[in-house]
VOGU-3710 file (C-alpha; in Angstrom, 3 decimals, decimal comma):
1> mdrtrvavsa> 89,025/102,524/103,607  87,907/100,740/100,377  89,316/103,909/98,309  92,468/103,573/100,254  92,743/99,879/99,699  92,329/100,368/96,223  94,844/103,531/95,877  97,536/101,433/97,860  96,760/98,225/95,667  97,288/100,633/92,659
11> gfllqgftfa> 100,559/101,456/93,838  101,944/97,768/94,312  100,015/97,168/90,558  102,315/100,090/89,008  105,207/99,029/90,294  104,963/95,274/89,232  103,801/96,657/85,810  106,916/99,100/85,265  109,411/96,412/86,563  108,187/93,586/84,288
21> alvtqtprlq> 108,042/96,036/81,349  111,779/96,956/81,862  113,546/93,924/82,748  112,242/91,569/79,807  113,456/94,226/77,505  116,942/93,112/78,546  117,708/91,314/75,397  117,262/94,371/73,273  118,889/96,249/75,317  121,931/94,074/74,850
31> drfdlgegdv> 121,154/94,051/71,324  120,808/97,869/71,034  124,274/98,243/72,878  125,990/95,616/72,212  126,154/94,562/75,784  127,259/91,396/77,324  126,396/89,532/80,411  128,905/91,482/82,284  127,368/94,249/81,126  124,063/93,994/82,105
41> tvllvgvavv> 125,477/92,345/85,568  126,604/95,917/86,058  123,590/97,482/85,538  121,335/95,500/87,402  123,732/95,792/90,845  124,028/99,408/89,917  120,140/99,566/90,393  120,073/97,491/93,173  122,508/99,872/94,764  121,181/102,996/94,130
51> aglgsvlagv> 117,723/101,570/95,378  119,006/100,850/98,676  119,729/104,608/98,791  116,188/105,356/97,605  114,382/103,039/100,262  116,541/105,129/103,192  115,375/108,352/101,179  111,269/107,151/101,321  112,338/106,051/104,833  113,307/109,625/105,724
61> latrrssgta> 110,473/111,624/103,514  107,788/109,178/105,017  108,886/110,303/108,505  108,829/113,991/107,588  105,959/113,952/105,969  104,022/110,551/104,950  104,259/107,256/103,451  101,746/108,524/100,936  104,103/111,566/99,868  107,083/109,063/99,203
71> lttslvgiga> 105,021/106,340/97,758  103,382/109,310/95,183  106,741/110,578/94,343  108,330/107,333/94,104  105,902/106,348/91,586  106,628/109,308/89,662  110,213/108,754/89,447  109,918/104,999/87,908  107,608/106,267/85,435  110,236/109,040/84,552
81> gaalvgwaps> 112,805/106,168/84,817  111,497/103,779/82,241  110,935/106,461/79,863  114,596/107,401/80,181  115,996/103,986/79,612  113,700/103,737/76,591  115,092/106,702/74,824  118,820/106,432/75,409  120,910/106,766/72,914  124,144/105,567/74,742
91> yplliaaftv> 125,625/103,135/77,387  126,640/105,962/79,677  122,873/107,681/79,456  121,832/104,381/79,929  123,328/104,146/82,910  121,992/107,249/83,955  118,469/106,260/83,103  118,858/103,084/85,332  120,201/105,391/88,072  117,115/107,334/88,056
101> ygvalggvda> 114,595/104,482/88,046  116,843/102,694/90,582  116,476/105,341/93,471  112,606/105,677/92,415  112,635/101,780/92,591  113,728/101,436/96,190  111,362/104,419/97,442  108,491/102,601/96,002  109,641/99,256/97,541  109,952/100,831/101,026
111> smnmqgvrve> 106,796/103,301/100,854  104,026/101,129/98,995  105,076/98,681/102,048  104,610/101,051/104,783  101,208/102,093/103,364  100,213/98,214/103,227  101,517/97,850/107,033  99,438/100,685/107,821  95,979/99,579/105,808  96,672/96,311/107,568
121> alrgrsvmtg> 96,684/98,012/110,987  93,785/99,993/110,247  91,684/96,707/109,556  93,174/94,552/112,269  93,324/91,689/109,688  96,133/90,617/107,390  95,816/92,191/103,719  99,569/92,405/102,995  99,469/89,136/100,804  96,550/90,891/98,548
131> fhacwsvggi> 98,698/93,860/98,006  101,205/92,348/97,005  99,064/90,070/94,709  98,587/93,154/93,001  102,457/93,510/92,287  102,098/90,014/90,722  98,959/91,179/88,424  101,098/93,976/87,444  103,705/91,801/86,748  101,675/89,882/84,464
141> vgagyaalgl> 100,498/92,971/82,561  104,019/94,214/82,174  105,042/91,056/80,674  102,233/90,583/78,537  102,489/94,338/77,489  106,615/93,829/76,640  105,509/90,585/74,010  103,831/93,176/71,975  107,091/94,111/70,745  106,570/97,928/70,689
151> plgvglsvva> 109,797/99,864/69,824  111,569/100,370/72,867  111,166/104,255/73,521  107,380/104,470/72,442  106,463/101,251/74,683  108,469/102,655/77,769  107,179/106,075/77,389  103,672/104,648/77,453  104,089/102,737/80,616  105,772/106,175/81,869
161> vvvvalavas> 102,589/108,129/81,242  100,067/105,273/82,597  102,107/105,166/85,965  102,150/108,945/86,441  99,045/109,659/85,610  97,627/106,621/88,109  99,825/108,216/90,883  98,764/111,234/90,662  95,254/110,150/90,496  95,423/108,093/93,804
171> arhlaadapg> 97,463/110,482/95,738  94,653/111,576/97,955  93,252/108,045/98,906  96,347/106,855/100,356  96,220/105,780/103,753  97,364/108,903/106,834  100,113/107,659/108,875  99,491/106,901/112,776  99,262/110,157/114,909  102,604/111,204/116,528
181> tqvddlaaaa> 104,575/109,367/113,568  105,967/112,511/111,668  108,854/114,943/112,706  110,066/118,153/111,504  113,861/117,876/111,839  115,527/115,983/109,209  118,248/114,783/111,546  115,510/113,306/113,670  113,566/111,895/111,099  117,038/109,728/110,237
191> tipvpwrpvl> 117,683/108,561/113,760  114,745/107,273/115,098  115,264/104,202/117,343  114,392/101,088/115,547  114,300/97,497/117,366  116,950/95,375/115,549  116,239/91,887/116,049  113,058/91,552/114,194  114,744/93,762/111,278  117,635/91,699/110,955
201> lfglviclfy> 115,531/88,572/111,556  113,255/89,023/108,891  115,316/90,897/106,754  117,575/87,561/106,168  114,623/86,270/104,556  113,749/89,203/102,722  117,603/88,956/101,358  117,199/85,352/100,501  113,740/85,409/98,715  115,039/88,714/96,747
211> sadtgtgsws> 117,798/87,014/95,671  115,681/84,567/93,622  113,011/86,707/92,873  115,074/89,149/91,337  117,408/86,830/89,865  114,326/85,392/88,008  112,893/88,736/86,904  116,171/89,762/85,314  117,608/86,492/83,893  114,697/84,662/83,004
221> avylqqalga> 114,196/86,203/79,544  118,095/85,991/78,826  117,844/82,269/79,947  115,330/81,265/77,813  116,605/82,974/74,951  120,250/82,185/74,856  120,228/78,843/77,152  117,393/77,022/75,718  116,873/78,613/72,390  113,526/79,901/73,008
231> aswlvplgya> 111,544/81,900/70,332  111,007/85,364/70,423  107,261/85,420/71,536  108,323/82,555/74,332  110,934/84,592/75,921  108,920/86,877/78,165  106,959/83,984/79,229  108,986/82,670/81,831  108,804/85,753/84,286  104,950/85,891/83,152
241> ayqvgalvsr> 104,673/82,297/84,329  106,500/83,079/87,458  104,067/85,931/88,189  101,046/83,765/87,327  102,124/81,494/90,125  103,172/84,157/92,507  99,863/85,696/92,117  97,844/82,880/92,733  99,969/82,148/95,600  99,441/85,615/97,061
251> llgdqlvrrv> 95,476/85,714/96,526  95,583/82,512/98,693  97,971/83,701/101,251  95,925/85,149/104,128  93,198/81,990/104,191  96,273/79,571/104,034  98,026/81,459/106,979  94,785/81,745/108,881  94,412/77,584/108,222  97,766/76,319/108,964
261> gaarvvagga> 99,947/79,262/110,347  102,711/81,674/108,734  105,381/79,559/109,442  104,214/76,404/107,811  102,911/78,308/104,981  106,623/79,804/104,283  108,528/76,438/104,498  106,133/74,943/102,156  106,597/77,816/100,012  110,352/77,711/100,190
271> flgvvgfavv> 109,887/73,855/99,518  107,504/74,679/96,281  110,549/77,025/95,413  113,307/74,937/95,478  111,373/72,416/93,077  110,257/74,910/90,431  114,150/76,009/90,055  115,180/72,568/90,134  112,566/72,137/87,088  114,152/75,063/85,364
281> laapvavlav> 117,718/73,936/85,852  116,737/70,395/84,512  114,497/71,314/81,526  116,373/70,711/78,168  113,891/72,907/76,208  112,398/76,585/76,993  108,846/75,000/76,873  109,416/72,704/79,627  111,347/75,382/81,930  108,111/77,542/81,564
291> pgflvaglgi> 105,846/75,135/84,276  109,296/75,326/86,658  108,889/79,420/86,695  105,257/78,608/87,406  105,935/76,423/90,368  108,959/78,694/91,891  106,527/81,911/91,918  103,467/79,671/93,372  106,057/78,575/96,096  108,007/81,681/97,522
301> aviaplafaa> 105,835/84,556/96,284  104,057/84,765/100,030  107,248/85,058/101,580  108,001/88,744/101,289  104,682/89,923/101,943  104,466/87,822/105,456  108,010/89,413/106,292  107,181/92,993/105,863  103,918/92,389/107,691  105,414/90,696/110,683
311> vgaavppeaa> 108,611/93,195/110,899  105,728/95,887/111,021  103,474/94,062/113,977  106,763/93,513/116,116  107,993/97,364/116,148  106,504/100,175/117,809  103,910/102,350/115,341  106,020/105,417/115,694  109,138/103,161/114,406  107,497/100,911/111,496
321> daaiarmnia> 108,456/103,242/108,283  111,535/103,491/109,807  111,953/99,779/110,468  110,111/98,681/106,886  112,815/101,236/105,018  115,770/99,850/106,731  114,517/96,139/106,577  113,739/97,004/102,371  117,505/97,447/102,009  117,805/93,679/102,284
331> nymgailgga> 115,857/93,233/99,182  118,543/94,831/97,411  121,450/93,068/99,412  119,459/90,175/97,809  119,406/91,559/94,307  122,867/92,189/94,682  123,430/88,563/95,704  121,176/86,924/92,972  121,528/88,939/90,283  125,195/89,305/90,530
341> vigavaqggw> 126,031/85,724/91,119  123,986/84,537/87,962  125,658/87,065/85,955  128,778/85,594/87,087  127,873/82,069/86,450  126,493/83,307/83,045  129,655/85,503/81,994  131,565/82,386/83,111  129,963/80,343/80,155  127,550/78,632/82,434
351> lrvaflvplv> 124,397/80,070/81,823  122,661/76,935/81,474  123,111/76,040/85,132  122,718/79,637/86,364  119,329/78,735/87,700  121,307/76,685/90,327  121,853/79,905/92,272  118,120/80,640/93,495  117,567/77,059/94,091  120,486/77,234/96,557
361> lvapilllsr> 119,599/80,446/98,372  115,803/79,637/98,642  116,352/76,369/100,676  117,700/78,349/103,833  114,414/79,664/104,011  113,007/76,713/105,261  114,507/76,414/108,713  114,307/80,613/109,285  110,244/80,061/108,265  110,158/79,267/112,319
371> afdgpratrv> 110,427/82,875/112,836  106,951/83,235/111,570  105,622/81,474/114,716  104,589/83,688/116,899  101,064/86,524/117,516  101,568/88,079/113,976  100,899/84,191/112,673  97,500/83,926/113,818  96,334/87,414/113,669  94,590/86,973/109,734
381> g> 91,483/87,074/108,371
//
């Protein structure tokens, strides 16, 4: 089990590492291809759309083969996509590269959470916030790596080599799916009955969370550089600070749930998120906005792992992979909502107030937090 937990943790870490190493290069991609905020918005929305397709494909692959196979395949895909982005010689080929990355991104997001829920079921206690903490570690390392300023193609090729090598090395240690969860027929795999009530309920929470989370990852660097005039060394640190806060939150998440319950943890996290984004919005200079990103990450980061764990516990074992894959689509609905609205605000000349968007979208989670007050809320530790 220890090797399995390490292998699944590696999947989360590699996803966070690749995502951060890539999205913090947004200003450099803008300079290379002479992209405006509208062009960046098109890229980010496109990635979110094809990631939804990747999530569905991962669900089908998991039910036909295994969630471990889906995770390994998708990790190789994000590595390849990152390298292609780094070497893209033209804007059309950049779009093609981001398409490859986006499909694989959706596959990793879905399958790593399938694996996390499976390990949680095998251990009989909560481990999801710990897995998502590994994602945060990857995000911090990825943002720090991007700050080294290596040539774009070389830097992202190194990312690809690391991701593919570790994905292949850890594949045989991933968790086996529950007996009886695989089917041989493709049509049957795509039509496994899933209880929709928990999928829609926790999917709404996921949508709101990722609207803020993806908006922060995609626009924090642009916001610090163009709205607040940050020096080049400071540009990646907003996202790094956000991930530091997220890491602390997720490391403490299970213990906090055991003490006060999941509903209070989620509500408190949403409140801190609102406060953090308010600081980002009000900061007159970049160096004062960075602590706001830290507070926002500290608050909202526990929301996603607790939502995935909750839906995994709310459906029958044979439907868990399909439920997670389908709920994960809300991830990209949130990404489109947050990224597109912030992009529209920025393109309209209002980049300075763009982080009002995640503030407004996080606030409703305070009301939805009551959904976490159930059997899963006390089954931790």
